[in-house]
DRENTI-503047 format. One line per field, with one value per residue (C-alpha): residue number from 0; residue in one letter; x, y, z. Coordinates in Angstrom, 3 decimals. Each point is the difference from the previous one (the first is absolute). Layout:
// residues N
nr: (NUM  ...);
rest: (A  ...);
px: (X  ...);
py: (Y  ...);
pz: (Z  ...);
END
This chain:
// residues 264
nr: (0  1  2  3  4  5  6  7  8  9  10  11  12  13  14  15  16  17  18  19  20  21  22  23  24  25  26  27  28  29  30  31  32  33  34  35  36  37  38  39  40  41  42  43  44  45  46  47  48  49  50  51  52  53  54  55  56  57  58  59  60  61  62  63  64  65  66  67  68  69  70  71  72  73  74  75  76  77  78  79  80  81  82  83  84  85  86  87  88  89  90  91  92  93  94  95  96  97  98  99  100  101  102  103  104  105  106  107  108  109  110  111  112  113  114  115  116  117  118  119  120  121  122  123  124  125  126  127  128  129  130  131  132  133  134  135  136  137  138  139  140  141  142  143  144  145  146  147  148  149  150  151  152  153  154  155  156  157  158  159  160  161  162  163  164  165  166  167  168  169  170  171  172  173  174  175  176  177  178  179  180  181  182  183  184  185  186  187  188  189  190  191  192  193  194  195  196  197  198  199  200  201  202  203  204  205  206  207  208  209  210  211  212  213  214  215  216  217  218  219  220  221  222  223  224  225  226  227  228  229  230  231  232  233  234  235  236  237  238  239  240  241  242  243  244  245  246  247  248  249  250  251  252  253  254  255  256  257  258  259  260  261  262  263);
rest: (M  K  K  I  S  K  I  Y  T  A  L  I  I  F  F  M  Y  M  P  I  V  T  L  I  I  F  S  F  N  N  G  K  T  T  V  W  K  G  F  T  L  K  W  Y  T  D  L  F  R  D  S  Q  I  I  S  S  L  W  N  T  L  I  I  A  L  L  A  S  F  I  A  T  A  L  G  T  M  A  A  I  G  I  N  N  F  K  G  K  K  R  I  L  I  Q  N  A  S  N  V  E  I  L  S  P  D  I  V  T  G  V  A  L  M  L  M  F  T  M  L  G  V  A  F  H  F  K  M  G  F  L  T  V  L  L  A  H  I  T  F  C  T  P  Y  V  V  L  N  V  L  P  R  I  R  H  M  D  Y  S  V  Y  E  A  A  L  D  L  G  C  N  Q  W  Q  A  F  R  K  V  V  I  H  E  L  M  P  G  M  F  S  G  F  L  M  S  F  T  F  S  M  D  D  F  V  I  T  Y  F  T  R  G  A  S  F  Q  T  L  S  I  Q  I  Y  T  M  T  H  Q  R  I  S  P  K  I  N  A  L  S  A  L  M  F  V  V  V  L  A  L  M  I  V  V  N  L  K  D  R  K  S  E  K  Q  Q  A  Q  R  V);
px: (41.427  2.326  -2.294  -3.099  1.736  0.917  -3.609  -1.070  2.167  -0.404  -4.273  0.711  2.283  -2.770  -3.024  2.158  1.202  -2.416  -2.773  3.222  1.333  -3.845  -0.147  2.985  -1.331  -3.050  1.495  1.429  -3.719  -1.728  -3.519  -1.318  -1.528  2.038  -0.698  3.391  -0.207  3.387  3.045  0.411  1.989  -2.630  -1.016  4.020  -0.743  -3.136  1.409  2.302  -2.337  -2.705  0.715  -2.091  1.883  3.508  -0.895  -1.009  2.882  2.395  -1.919  0.624  3.537  0.505  -1.744  1.581  4.038  -0.828  -1.318  2.419  2.704  -1.282  -1.124  3.258  1.598  -2.401  0.090  3.644  -0.065  -2.632  1.828  3.139  -2.253  -1.959  3.533  1.435  -2.985  0.571  -2.394  -3.525  0.113  1.318  -2.277  -3.188  1.110  0.876  -3.286  -1.690  1.936  -1.140  -3.826  0.049  0.991  -2.950  -2.175  -2.962  0.513  -3.635  0.455  3.170  -1.760  -3.128  1.880  2.359  -2.720  -1.649  3.143  0.512  -3.646  0.037  3.413  -1.238  -2.879  2.443  2.478  -2.325  1.544  -1.097  1.078  1.950  3.700  1.562  -2.483  0.585  3.618  -0.127  -2.289  2.598  2.862  -1.761  -0.814  3.307  2.474  -0.705  0.983  3.460  0.337  -0.760  3.105  2.397  -0.009  1.380  2.664  0.864  0.284  2.461  1.937  3.590  0.400  3.536  0.149  -1.614  2.155  2.998  -1.057  -0.183  3.465  1.553  -1.368  -3.314  -2.949  -3.183  -1.816  2.826  -0.049  -3.608  -0.005  2.784  -0.437  -3.401  -1.865  2.466  -0.985  -3.642  -0.130  -1.420  -2.828  -0.608  -0.439  -2.184  -2.218  -0.037  -0.951  -2.976  -1.030  -0.124  -1.726  -2.630  -0.517  -0.355  -2.491  -2.341  -3.495  -2.023  1.956  0.556  -3.684  -1.054  2.737  0.004  -2.854  -1.930  2.493  3.095  0.050  2.574  0.335  -1.725  -2.804  -0.481  -0.192  -2.476  -2.049  0.033  -1.168  -3.282  -0.468  2.107  3.979  1.984  2.502  2.093  0.293  1.479  2.695  0.688  0.255  2.085  2.435  0.091  0.477  3.164  1.633  -0.804  1.342  3.088  0.640  0.116  2.436  2.325  -0.283  0.530  2.805  1.756  -0.675  1.862  2.931  0.151  0.076  2.630  2.246  -0.671  1.197  3.259  0.775  -0.163);
py: (-64.417  -2.762  -2.840  1.487  -0.027  -3.467  -1.126  1.867  -1.295  -3.477  0.372  1.315  -3.179  -2.388  1.382  -0.196  -3.770  -1.543  -0.489  -1.833  -2.003  -0.897  -1.004  -2.227  -1.718  -1.366  -0.724  -3.434  -0.191  -3.328  1.768  2.223  2.689  2.280  -2.518  -1.879  -3.700  -1.345  0.469  -1.103  0.342  -1.118  3.666  0.258  -3.244  0.806  3.210  -1.538  -2.541  3.277  0.269  3.490  1.735  -1.226  1.319  3.141  0.485  -0.704  2.404  2.681  -1.117  0.549  3.124  1.519  -1.258  1.301  3.238  0.813  -0.448  1.757  2.519  0.587  0.308  2.443  1.804  0.307  1.575  2.281  1.242  0.387  2.201  2.026  0.860  1.328  2.812  3.181  2.482  -0.368  -2.578  -2.254  0.592  -0.444  -3.413  -1.085  1.161  -1.911  -3.185  0.824  -0.164  -3.593  -0.572  2.509  -1.315  -2.492  -3.820  0.193  3.440  -1.890  -3.318  1.317  2.131  -2.812  -2.273  2.536  0.216  -3.760  -0.325  2.698  -1.599  -3.542  1.141  1.668  -2.973  -2.736  -1.318  -0.761  0.892  -2.387  -0.598  2.561  3.152  -1.058  0.026  3.472  1.486  -1.232  1.489  3.228  0.360  -1.415  2.315  3.030  -1.640  -0.648  3.578  0.960  -2.016  0.470  4.042  0.465  -2.347  2.054  3.393  -1.314  -1.587  1.246  0.453  1.065  -4.071  -0.760  2.696  -1.427  -3.555  1.185  1.796  -3.055  -1.944  -1.032  0.644  1.385  -3.224  -1.491  3.357  -0.516  -3.451  -0.015  3.298  1.479  -3.202  -0.987  3.375  -0.446  -3.796  0.692  2.132  -2.317  -2.668  1.710  0.863  -3.885  -0.988  2.359  -0.589  -3.567  0.521  2.359  -2.590  -3.241  2.423  1.540  -1.051  2.870  0.681  -3.780  -0.122  2.109  -0.926  -3.950  -0.696  -3.412  -2.555  1.446  -0.612  1.179  -0.793  3.060  -0.745  -3.778  1.139  2.449  -2.409  -2.128  2.343  -0.424  -3.476  -0.670  0.623  -3.264  -0.390  -0.767  3.923  0.168  -2.437  1.686  3.523  -1.239  -1.293  3.282  1.965  -2.152  0.239  4.100  -0.312  -1.874  2.470  2.867  -1.743  -0.386  3.491  1.731  -2.467  0.994  3.751  -0.402  -1.589  2.640  2.568  -1.768  -0.108  3.665  0.950  -2.359  1.985  3.434);
pz: (57.122  -1.187  1.462  -1.463  -3.655  0.560  0.961  -2.821  -2.425  1.396  -0.545  -3.689  -0.658  1.575  -1.831  -2.945  -0.215  2.456  -2.903  -1.900  3.055  0.055  -3.606  0.107  3.118  -1.322  -3.192  2.298  1.335  -0.464  -0.453  -2.677  2.674  2.686  2.292  0.666  -0.668  0.237  -1.763  -3.981  -3.011  -2.356  -1.242  -1.076  -2.067  -1.246  -1.678  -1.693  -1.385  -1.296  -3.500  -0.381  2.899  -1.089  -3.659  1.439  2.196  -2.857  -2.167  2.752  0.228  -3.702  -0.045  2.868  -1.183  -3.772  1.045  2.845  -2.563  -2.675  2.363  1.311  -3.319  -1.449  3.302  0.030  -3.560  0.961  3.076  -1.866  -2.720  2.965  1.308  -3.283  -0.299  1.718  1.913  -0.901  -2.073  2.571  2.757  -2.739  -1.229  3.547  1.277  -3.321  1.435  3.692  -1.252  -0.636  3.615  1.593  -2.440  1.660  -1.347  -1.021  -2.465  -1.300  -0.387  -1.606  -2.423  -0.857  -0.520  -2.110  -2.207  -0.451  -1.064  -2.520  -1.383  0.232  -2.436  -1.952  -0.391  0.838  3.259  3.717  3.099  2.110  0.599  -2.282  1.388  3.697  -0.756  -1.810  3.013  2.539  -2.148  0.045  3.486  0.987  -1.897  1.862  3.166  -1.628  -1.023  3.666  1.224  -2.811  -0.397  3.550  -0.957  -3.160  1.982  2.386  -2.704  -0.751  -3.432  0.058  0.038  -3.043  -2.045  1.839  -1.860  -3.152  0.206  1.098  -3.063  0.494  -2.618  1.028  0.151  2.348  2.466  -0.069  1.116  2.207  1.670  -0.086  0.086  2.748  1.937  -0.544  0.931  3.353  -1.134  -2.574  2.210  2.567  -2.978  -1.115  3.379  0.285  -3.324  0.706  3.163  -1.409  -2.858  2.368  2.074  -2.839  -0.072  -1.519  -3.278  -0.771  0.505  -2.676  -2.572  0.138  -1.813  0.303  -0.046  1.659  3.744  2.510  3.721  1.252  -2.158  0.771  4.113  -1.353  -1.452  2.985  2.410  -1.683  2.133  3.057  -0.562  -0.138  2.679  -2.698  -0.719  3.654  -0.705  -3.247  1.684  2.549  -2.565  -1.775  3.289  0.624  -3.337  0.266  3.546  -1.021  -2.837  2.071  2.430  -3.057  -1.302  3.543  0.389  -3.203  0.582  3.392  -1.716  -2.536  2.405  1.953  -3.202  -0.621  3.523  -0.429  -2.997  1.621);
END
């Protein structure tokens, strides 16, 4: 059974990561097809010379960072508020928060598009950066709530009360005790928000208007023709960055676990 489980795990990992490995390999291919024609770095140099792709990448990063920070703040406050409710009210509000997670992206995208169109007619503004940012905050916030709520429920409230007794005001006790206790959940929510925002296509497509361009939209417009190998290079770089972040986060978690074990 152990051999079968190992083979099964290896096959899953192979099918998950083989397409990514193939993409990285062909980002160094000298040809534009899937036929290997020699090693080259020209697609990486051409990538940084392409103003449209770089502009779309910057737009995507700015939207993802802003949406993640704002969603983390709003989601943390919402989680604290939900936790203060009791009984059926808490369950009702928490389920309402989870609807956005369970709702299909196309439903959320069309609904936000209709709302922004109606508001645009009323207040005379066009869809673009602001509407995409608001849309991303909308679907990222519930993921922060989902990550922060379990941390609140396992938090020791006596530490907060002790901070008040020792001279802290409510804001100082909240910042030094509550935020410190919730930080792992907030960080997880931030990472999930950043990942989903970077990856989103459907909601962005419906709320971007005619002028604003993100990386996912840029890649989609390129699929009408043959996709440039520059996209392979960009995808390879993004994968390496995400992998590096995951390694750093895991090392940080292991370090904190060792510190907690030593304290115990």
